C-alpha positions as CSV (number, residue, x, y, z in Angstrom):
1,M,22.0,18.6,-27.5
2,S,21.3,22.1,-28.9
3,D,24.5,24.2,-30.5
4,P,25.9,25.9,-27.9
5,I,26.2,29.8,-29.3
6,S,22.4,29.6,-29.9
7,R,21.9,28.4,-26.5
8,L,24.3,31.0,-25.1
9,D,21.5,34.0,-27.4
10,Q,18.9,32.2,-25.6
11,F,20.3,32.1,-22.2
12,R,20.7,36.0,-23.1
13,A,17.3,36.6,-23.8
14,D,15.3,34.5,-21.6
15,T,14.1,36.3,-18.4
16,P,13.3,34.1,-15.4
17,G,11.5,37.1,-14.0
18,A,8.3,36.8,-16.6
19,P,5.3,36.4,-15.4
20,M,4.0,32.7,-14.8
21,K,1.2,30.5,-13.1
22,S,2.0,30.1,-9.2
23,A,2.7,26.4,-8.1
24,A,-0.5,25.9,-7.0
25,E,-2.4,26.5,-10.2
26,V,0.4,23.9,-11.8
27,R,-0.4,21.7,-9.8
28,Q,-4.5,21.7,-10.4
29,R,-4.0,21.9,-14.3
30,G,-1.6,18.6,-14.2
31,D,-4.2,16.7,-12.5
32,Q,-6.9,17.5,-14.3
33,I,-4.7,16.4,-17.4
34,R,-3.5,13.5,-15.5
35,R,-6.5,12.2,-15.1
36,R,-8.0,12.6,-18.8
37,Q,-4.9,10.5,-19.9
38,R,-4.2,7.4,-18.0
39,A,-6.2,4.6,-19.5
40,I,-8.7,2.7,-17.1
41,V,-7.1,-0.8,-17.5
42,T,-9.3,-4.2,-16.6
43,A,-7.7,-7.1,-18.1
44,G,-7.1,-10.4,-15.7
45,A,-4.3,-10.3,-13.4
46,V,-2.3,-13.4,-13.3
47,A,-2.9,-15.5,-10.0
48,L,-0.3,-16.2,-7.8
49,A,0.1,-19.5,-5.5
50,A,0.3,-19.8,-2.3
51,V,4.6,-19.5,-1.1
52,V,4.1,-20.8,2.8
53,A,2.4,-23.8,4.2
54,G,2.1,-24.1,7.7
55,P,-1.3,-24.3,10.0
56,I,-1.9,-20.5,11.4
57,I,-5.8,-21.3,12.3
58,F,-7.1,-23.3,15.2
59,L,-11.1,-22.1,16.3
60,S,-13.0,-24.3,18.2
61,A,-16.2,-22.0,17.8
62,G,-16.3,-20.2,14.5
63,F,-16.6,-16.4,13.2
64,G,-19.7,-15.9,15.5
65,E,-19.9,-12.1,13.6
66,R,-20.4,-13.2,10.2
67,A,-23.6,-14.6,9.3
68,T,-24.9,-17.7,6.6
69,E,-21.8,-18.6,4.2
70,P,-21.9,-17.3,1.0
71,D,-22.1,-18.7,-2.4
72,P,-19.3,-17.9,-4.9
73,A,-18.7,-14.7,-6.4
74,P,-20.9,-13.6,-8.7
75,A,-18.9,-12.3,-11.8
76,P,-17.9,-8.8,-11.3
77,S,-20.5,-7.4,-13.9
78,Q,-23.0,-9.2,-11.4
79,T,-21.2,-8.1,-7.8
80,P,-23.5,-6.0,-5.4
81,S,-22.8,-3.0,-4.9
82,T,-23.8,-0.4,-1.9
83,A,-24.3,3.1,-2.5
84,P,-22.1,5.6,-0.8
85,S,-23.5,7.6,2.1
86,P,-24.9,10.9,1.0
87,S,-22.0,12.9,1.8
88,S,-19.6,10.7,-0.3
89,S,-19.1,12.0,-4.0
90,A,-19.1,9.4,-7.0
91,P,-14.9,8.5,-7.7
92,A,-13.5,10.2,-10.5
93,A,-13.8,8.5,-14.1
94,D,-10.0,7.1,-13.7
95,L,-10.4,5.5,-10.1
96,T,-13.0,2.4,-11.0
97,R,-14.0,-1.3,-10.0
98,A,-11.2,-2.3,-12.1
99,H,-8.3,-1.1,-9.8
100,L,-9.6,-3.2,-7.5
101,P,-7.9,-6.8,-6.6
102,T,-9.5,-9.7,-7.7
103,A,-10.2,-13.3,-6.4
104,D,-7.2,-14.4,-8.6
105,D,-5.0,-12.0,-7.0
106,L,-5.1,-13.0,-3.5
107,V,-3.0,-15.8,-2.1
108,A,-3.9,-18.1,0.8
109,D,-1.3,-20.6,2.4
110,E,-2.4,-23.7,2.3
111,P,-4.9,-25.4,4.3
112,A,-6.4,-22.2,4.2
113,P,-9.4,-22.0,1.2
114,R,-9.2,-19.7,-2.3
115,W,-11.2,-16.2,-1.5
116,V,-14.0,-15.2,-3.1
117,E,-15.2,-12.0,-4.2
118,D,-18.3,-10.6,-1.5
119,Q,-19.0,-7.0,-1.9
120,T,-17.6,-3.8,-4.2
121,Y,-18.3,-0.3,-2.9
122,D,-17.7,2.7,-4.6
123,D,-16.2,4.5,-2.2
124,E,-14.9,2.8,0.8
125,G,-18.4,1.8,2.1
126,K,-20.9,2.0,5.1
127,S,-19.2,-0.1,7.7
128,D,-15.6,0.0,8.9
129,Y,-13.4,-2.2,6.6
130,N,-10.2,-1.9,10.0
131,E,-10.9,-1.4,13.4
132,C,-7.2,-0.1,14.0
133,L,-8.1,3.3,11.4
134,P,-9.7,6.4,13.6
135,E,-10.8,8.1,10.2
136,S,-11.3,7.2,6.5
137,L,-9.2,7.7,3.5
138,R,-11.7,10.5,2.2
139,D,-11.0,11.9,5.8
140,M,-7.3,12.3,5.0
141,G,-7.6,13.7,1.7
142,A,-8.7,11.0,-1.4
143,T,-10.1,12.1,-3.7
144,A,-11.5,9.2,-5.3
145,A,-12.0,5.5,-3.6
146,V,-13.1,2.1,-4.1
147,R,-13.9,-1.0,-2.3
148,R,-14.2,-5.1,-2.8
149,D,-14.6,-7.5,0.3
150,F,-13.5,-11.1,0.3
151,L,-14.7,-14.3,1.8
152,P,-13.2,-17.9,1.9
153,R,-14.7,-20.3,-0.3
154,S,-17.8,-21.9,1.1
155,G,-17.4,-25.9,1.6
156,E,-13.5,-25.3,2.2
157,E,-11.9,-27.2,4.4
158,L,-11.5,-24.1,7.3
159,S,-13.4,-22.0,5.2
160,D,-15.5,-21.7,8.9
161,S,-12.5,-19.8,9.7
162,A,-10.2,-18.4,7.7
163,G,-11.8,-15.1,8.5
164,T,-12.6,-12.1,6.3
165,L,-10.2,-9.8,3.8
166,K,-11.0,-6.4,2.3
167,A,-9.2,-3.9,-0.1
168,V,-9.3,-0.5,-0.4
169,V,-7.9,1.5,-3.0
170,A,-8.2,5.9,-2.8
171,E,-6.6,8.4,-4.8
172,F,-4.9,11.5,-3.9
173,S,-4.7,14.4,-5.2
174,S,-0.5,13.7,-5.8
175,A,1.8,11.6,-4.9
176,K,2.8,13.3,-1.8
177,E,-0.5,13.5,-0.5
178,A,-0.1,9.8,-0.9
179,E,2.7,9.2,0.8
180,A,1.7,10.9,3.8
181,A,-1.8,9.0,4.0
182,R,0.3,5.3,3.7
183,A,2.4,6.9,6.6
184,E,0.0,8.1,8.2
185,V,-2.5,4.5,7.9
186,T,0.3,2.6,8.7
187,K,1.5,4.3,11.9
188,A,-2.3,3.3,13.2
189,A,-2.5,0.1,12.0
190,A,0.9,-0.8,13.7
191,S,-0.3,1.0,17.5
192,C,-3.9,-0.2,17.0
193,S,-5.0,2.3,19.8
194,A,-8.9,2.4,19.3
195,L,-8.2,-1.7,20.8
196,D,-6.5,-3.0,23.3
197,A,-4.3,-4.8,21.2
198,E,-0.6,-6.1,21.0
199,T,1.9,-5.9,18.8
200,A,2.5,-9.1,16.0
201,G,4.8,-8.6,14.2
202,S,5.9,-6.6,10.5
203,L,6.6,-7.4,6.9
204,P,7.7,-5.1,4.6
205,V,6.1,-4.9,0.6
206,E,8.6,-4.8,-1.9
207,G,9.0,-4.7,-5.5
208,G,7.3,-4.4,-8.2
209,V,5.3,-1.3,-8.9
210,A,5.3,-0.1,-4.8
211,S,6.7,2.7,-4.2
212,A,6.7,1.9,-0.5
213,G,4.5,-0.3,2.1
214,E,4.4,-2.4,4.9
215,I,2.3,-5.1,6.7
216,S,1.3,-4.1,10.8
217,V,0.1,-7.3,12.7
218,V,-1.6,-6.8,15.6
219,T,-3.7,-9.3,18.2
220,Y,-6.6,-8.9,21.0
221,Q,-8.7,-11.0,23.2
222,P,-11.7,-11.9,22.1
223,D,-15.2,-11.4,23.9
224,D,-16.2,-14.4,23.5
225,P,-14.9,-17.2,26.1
226,D,-15.6,-19.9,24.2
227,M,-12.6,-19.2,21.1
228,N,-9.5,-20.7,22.1
229,A,-7.7,-17.6,19.8
230,V,-6.9,-14.2,19.5
231,W,-8.3,-11.8,17.1
232,E,-5.3,-10.8,14.7
233,V,-5.6,-8.1,12.2
234,A,-3.0,-7.5,9.8
235,T,-3.1,-4.5,7.5
236,A,-0.7,-3.9,4.4
237,V,-0.7,-0.3,3.2
238,V,1.1,0.2,0.1
239,T,1.8,3.2,-2.1
240,V,2.1,3.2,-6.0
241,E,2.4,7.1,-7.0
242,D,-0.8,9.2,-6.0
243,R,-2.5,5.5,-5.3
244,V,-2.9,4.5,-1.6
245,L,-3.8,0.4,-1.3
246,V,-5.0,-0.6,2.2
247,M,-5.6,-4.0,2.2
248,T,-7.0,-5.5,5.7
249,R,-7.8,-9.4,6.8
250,K,-9.2,-10.0,10.7
251,R,-8.8,-14.0,11.7
252,G,-8.2,-16.1,15.1
253,V,-4.8,-17.6,15.4
254,Q,-2.4,-18.9,18.2
255,S,0.6,-18.5,17.0
256,Y,2.2,-15.2,14.9
257,V,3.1,-16.3,11.0
258,P,4.8,-13.8,9.4
259,P,2.3,-12.9,6.5
260,T,3.5,-13.5,3.8
261,D,0.6,-14.7,1.8
262,L,-1.3,-11.1,2.3
263,R,2.1,-9.8,1.2
264,T,1.9,-11.3,-2.1
265,S,-1.6,-10.3,-2.3
266,A,-0.7,-6.8,-2.1
267,V,2.2,-7.2,-4.2
268,N,-0.5,-8.5,-6.9
269,A,-3.1,-6.0,-6.0
270,T,-1.1,-3.1,-6.8
271,Y,-0.2,-4.2,-10.4
272,R,-3.8,-4.4,-10.3
273,M,-4.5,-0.9,-9.0
274,V,-2.4,0.8,-11.6
275,G,-3.1,-1.0,-14.9
276,A,0.1,-2.9,-14.9
277,R,0.6,-6.5,-15.6
278,P,1.3,-8.3,-12.4
279,P,4.7,-10.5,-12.3
280,A,4.0,-14.6,-14.1
281,A,4.0,-17.5,-11.2
282,S,2.3,-20.6,-10.8
283,T,-1.3,-20.5,-10.5
284,S,-2.1,-23.9,-9.0
285,S,-4.4,-24.3,-6.2
286,P,-3.3,-24.2,-2.6
287,A,-4.8,-27.7,-1.9
288,S,-3.2,-29.3,-4.8
289,D,-0.4,-31.4,-4.7
290,P,2.3,-30.5,-6.4
291,A,4.1,-33.9,-6.3
292,S,0.9,-35.1,-8.2
293,N,0.2,-31.8,-10.1
294,P,3.2,-30.3,-11.5
295,P,3.4,-27.4,-13.3
296,S,3.9,-27.7,-16.9
297,S,6.6,-25.5,-17.2
298,P,8.2,-23.2,-14.4
299,P,6.9,-19.1,-13.9
300,P,9.0,-16.9,-16.3
301,A,12.0,-14.7,-14.3
302,D,11.2,-11.3,-14.5
303,I,13.8,-9.7,-17.1
304,L,14.7,-6.6,-15.1
305,G,16.4,-5.9,-12.3
306,D,19.3,-4.2,-10.1
307,A,21.6,-5.4,-12.9
308,Q,19.8,-3.0,-15.4
309,L,20.2,0.2,-13.2
310,V,23.3,2.1,-13.3
311,S,25.2,3.0,-9.6
312,A,26.4,5.7,-8.6
313,S,30.2,5.2,-9.2
314,A,29.4,5.2,-12.6
315,L,28.4,8.5,-12.4
316,P,30.4,11.9,-13.1
317,A,31.5,13.9,-10.3
318,L,30.4,17.5,-10.2
319,P,33.3,20.2,-9.5
320,L,32.9,22.3,-7.1
321,E,34.9,25.7,-6.1
322,G,38.8,24.8,-5.4
323,E,39.6,21.8,-6.6
324,S,37.4,19.5,-5.4
325,S,33.9,18.0,-6.7
326,A,31.0,16.5,-5.4
327,T,29.8,12.5,-5.5
328,W,26.4,10.7,-6.2
329,Q,24.6,9.5,-3.6
330,Q,21.4,6.9,-4.5
331,V,18.8,8.0,-2.4
332,A,15.3,6.2,-1.4
333,A,12.9,6.6,-4.3
334,Q,10.6,10.2,-4.2
335,P,7.4,10.8,-4.8
336,T,8.0,12.8,-8.0
337,P,8.1,11.6,-11.5
338,T,11.1,10.4,-13.3
339,L,10.9,13.0,-16.0
340,Y,10.0,17.0,-15.5
341,C,8.5,17.3,-18.6
342,Q,6.7,13.8,-17.3
343,G,2.7,14.1,-18.7
344,A,1.3,11.1,-16.7
345,W,2.9,8.7,-14.4
346,L,4.8,5.6,-15.9
347,S,2.3,3.1,-15.1
348,S,-0.1,4.7,-18.2
349,L,2.7,3.5,-20.8
350,K,1.3,-0.2,-19.3
351,A,5.2,-1.7,-19.7
352,A,5.6,-5.2,-18.5
353,E,8.4,-4.6,-16.5
354,S,9.8,-1.8,-14.7
355,V,12.6,-0.5,-12.5
356,S,13.9,2.7,-11.1
357,R,16.7,4.4,-9.2
358,E,17.2,7.9,-7.7
359,F,20.5,9.8,-7.0
360,R,21.2,13.2,-5.3
361,L,24.0,15.4,-4.4
362,E,24.7,17.9,-1.8
363,N,26.9,20.4,-0.5
364,P,25.1,21.0,1.6
365,G,22.0,22.1,-0.2
366,E,21.1,20.0,-3.4
367,I,23.0,20.5,-6.1
368,G,22.3,17.9,-8.8
369,K,19.9,15.0,-9.3
370,V,19.7,12.1,-11.4
371,N,16.6,9.9,-11.9
372,V,16.2,6.3,-13.9
373,T,13.8,4.4,-15.2
374,V,13.8,1.4,-17.3
375,L,10.8,-0.3,-19.1
376,E,10.8,-3.2,-20.7
377,F,7.6,-4.2,-23.2
378,A,5.3,-7.1,-24.4
379,T,6.1,-6.1,-27.6
380,K,8.2,-3.7,-30.5
381,A,4.8,-1.9,-31.3
382,A,4.1,-1.2,-27.4
383,A,7.4,0.4,-26.9
384,D,7.5,2.5,-29.8
385,A,4.0,3.5,-28.9
386,A,5.4,4.2,-25.1
387,Y,8.4,5.9,-26.9
388,E,6.0,8.3,-29.1
389,T,3.9,9.1,-25.9
390,V,7.4,10.1,-23.6
391,H,8.6,12.3,-26.9
392,G,5.0,13.8,-26.9
393,W,5.6,15.0,-23.2
394,L,9.1,16.5,-23.9
395,D,7.9,18.4,-26.7
396,G,5.2,19.6,-24.7
397,C,6.6,20.6,-21.8
398,P,6.2,23.0,-19.3
399,A,5.0,19.1,-17.6
400,T,1.4,18.6,-16.4
401,M,2.4,17.1,-13.4
402,A,5.5,19.5,-12.3
403,D,5.8,21.7,-8.7
404,A,8.2,24.1,-9.9
405,K,8.1,27.5,-11.9
406,L,9.1,26.8,-15.4
407,F,11.2,29.6,-16.9
408,T,12.2,27.8,-20.4
409,A,12.1,24.6,-22.4
410,G,14.2,23.9,-25.2
411,P,13.5,22.2,-28.2
412,V,13.6,18.2,-28.7
413,E,16.7,16.9,-30.2
414,S,17.3,13.5,-31.5
415,I,20.9,12.1,-29.9
416,E,23.6,9.8,-30.5
417,I,24.4,7.2,-27.3
418,D,27.3,4.9,-27.6
419,S,25.9,1.3,-26.3
420,T,26.0,-2.1,-27.5
421,P,23.7,-3.1,-28.6
422,A,23.0,0.4,-30.6
423,I,20.2,2.0,-29.6
424,D,16.9,2.6,-32.0
425,R,16.6,6.2,-31.0
426,A,16.9,9.0,-28.8
427,A,15.7,12.4,-27.5
428,Q,16.5,14.9,-25.2
429,T,15.6,18.5,-23.9
430,L,16.9,21.4,-21.8
431,A,13.7,22.5,-18.9
432,E,14.7,25.1,-16.7
433,Y,13.1,25.9,-13.6
434,A,12.7,27.6,-10.4
435,G,14.8,26.5,-7.9
436,D,13.4,26.1,-4.0
437,C,14.3,28.7,-2.4
438,G,11.8,28.2,0.7
439,D,10.0,31.4,1.2
440,G,12.2,33.6,0.0
441,N,12.7,34.9,-3.5
442,C,16.5,34.1,-5.3
443,D,17.5,33.4,-8.7
444,A,18.1,29.7,-7.7
445,T,17.4,27.7,-11.0
446,W,17.3,24.2,-12.4
447,Y,19.0,22.7,-15.2
448,D,17.4,19.5,-16.5
449,H,18.4,17.8,-19.5
450,Q,15.8,15.3,-20.3
451,T,16.6,11.8,-22.3
452,V,14.5,9.3,-23.6
453,A,16.4,6.5,-25.4
454,Q,14.6,2.8,-27.6
455,I,16.4,-0.6,-27.7
456,G,14.1,-2.8,-29.3
457,T,11.3,-3.3,-26.2
458,R,13.1,-1.6,-23.8
459,L,12.8,2.5,-23.0
460,V,15.4,4.4,-20.8
461,L,14.4,7.4,-19.2
462,V,17.1,9.5,-17.8
463,T,17.1,12.8,-15.9
464,H,20.5,14.7,-15.2
465,A,19.6,17.8,-13.4
466,E,22.4,20.7,-11.8
467,A,21.4,23.8,-10.1
468,G,22.3,27.0,-11.0
469,G,21.5,30.3,-10.7
470,P,22.1,33.4,-12.5
471,C,23.9,31.6,-14.7
472,P,24.1,27.8,-16.2
473,P,26.5,25.5,-14.5
474,T,28.8,26.3,-17.0
475,R,32.8,26.7,-16.7
476,A,31.8,30.8,-16.9
477,C,29.6,32.9,-15.5
478,P,28.0,33.9,-17.7
479,P,29.2,31.5,-20.6
480,E,31.1,34.0,-23.2
481,E,32.1,30.7,-25.9
482,A,31.2,27.6,-26.8
483,S,33.9,25.8,-24.9
484,D,32.1,27.1,-22.0
485,Y,29.3,24.6,-21.8
486,T,31.6,21.9,-23.3
487,E,32.5,20.2,-19.0
488,W,28.5,20.5,-18.8
489,D,27.8,18.4,-21.8
490,N,30.2,16.1,-21.2
491,R,28.4,15.5,-17.6
492,V,25.5,14.6,-18.9
493,A,26.3,13.0,-22.1
494,Q,28.0,10.9,-19.6
495,T,25.1,10.3,-17.0
496,V,23.7,8.7,-20.4
497,E,25.4,7.1,-21.9
498,A,26.7,5.0,-18.4
499,T,22.7,5.1,-17.9
500,V,21.9,3.6,-21.5
501,G,24.8,0.8,-21.0
502,Q,23.8,-0.8,-18.0
503,A,20.1,-1.2,-19.0
504,V,20.9,-3.4,-21.6
505,V,23.8,-4.9,-20.4
506,D,22.0,-8.6,-20.4
507,L,21.0,-7.5,-24.0
508,R,24.4,-7.9,-25.1
């Protein structure tokens, strides 16, 4: 924490009305830098075993639309490619085929066969991959897209009737645009107005790195009168930061079964989409007998969860006029960075696991926000490197991903945090940027303390921001003495200590 007197001098000297770039210019520059910073990851993902068994497909006639049975998929380097249409452009350099799921990421319930790769496309391919969607992700504003199609392995039981599975990953200019596209695609998949379809069911896609997601399942009557089943189209639509995954499975069924296997496949694909490591799990063949082929050891449990995330009741209330105070409320994940000065999405840090939580204060407008992310790394060296990256973001503010106008960004300073076990190191900075006044001009300002702390292989990121203007959220306006900052400083310290303390609760 900087010296209060020096902060007072800085506050008097700084002028919020200084010339600044527009929000659009800041966002455009941020997108350019982020694309350079994100690493391309091609490591193999862990395949998950089937989780639900049961008869699903019963067809007297096969899928007549499919031609000959494919051979097993070639190696990724030999995967045939279909050139994009002349109107499309090449995908951005940071979105490649490595961000698509592989056959090992996909799960099939017994007795369905395993999936194999069929074709991979740069862009969304020439043919429609989902007949329920009226427009492509490119038409919705995606800046890049890649696609991979899968078929059931030839020669296995039910391989003639297991259907097809197609995965498309698209990148948008911002997380807000990606979330808007996800909502639009989910709505279209659920209604499937292009067909005379009926809603069969839905299933949320939660956990892992997914920001939001849902599977919508519809059915419709086939044109073939000899087909003693209905067509089923299950569409999984998931966002992770500024990327969207659309995974479509089409098959013939006689009754609805919740698409839990598709959900597991989608969760695996979202890890692949951002380059993070999928969770460890059993990789036994769906066709194998668990009794005769028991796993050599149980899969390791996830390290992070809700237990490592602070609750709203542990955060300090904000004083209001009179004797009242405002308390924090947990909110759904927002399509914004955890830290204002964040230079890239946190998936670029390549953590083995991560969990996040967000809180807001309203009176009635938004007057406070706390963002928390806890990251666990596979090695101490990886955690060390990630800490240095985040420290560099704080030191290099103004942020490359922020929408708001930055007024000032203070120096990054080492801080002490009282926790058990003791932290290895921690740093904090204070950024001041414009509040949201709509179309009007106002002096609303966010005073945003951002903290990064390291404990072994674990990193904790904390934002504690309070609204002010024209003065900071101090006891007096303008602040005249060092003691005017005490209550504000104590609130920030309490938030950080409560957050870090909860994040290491399993390490005590």
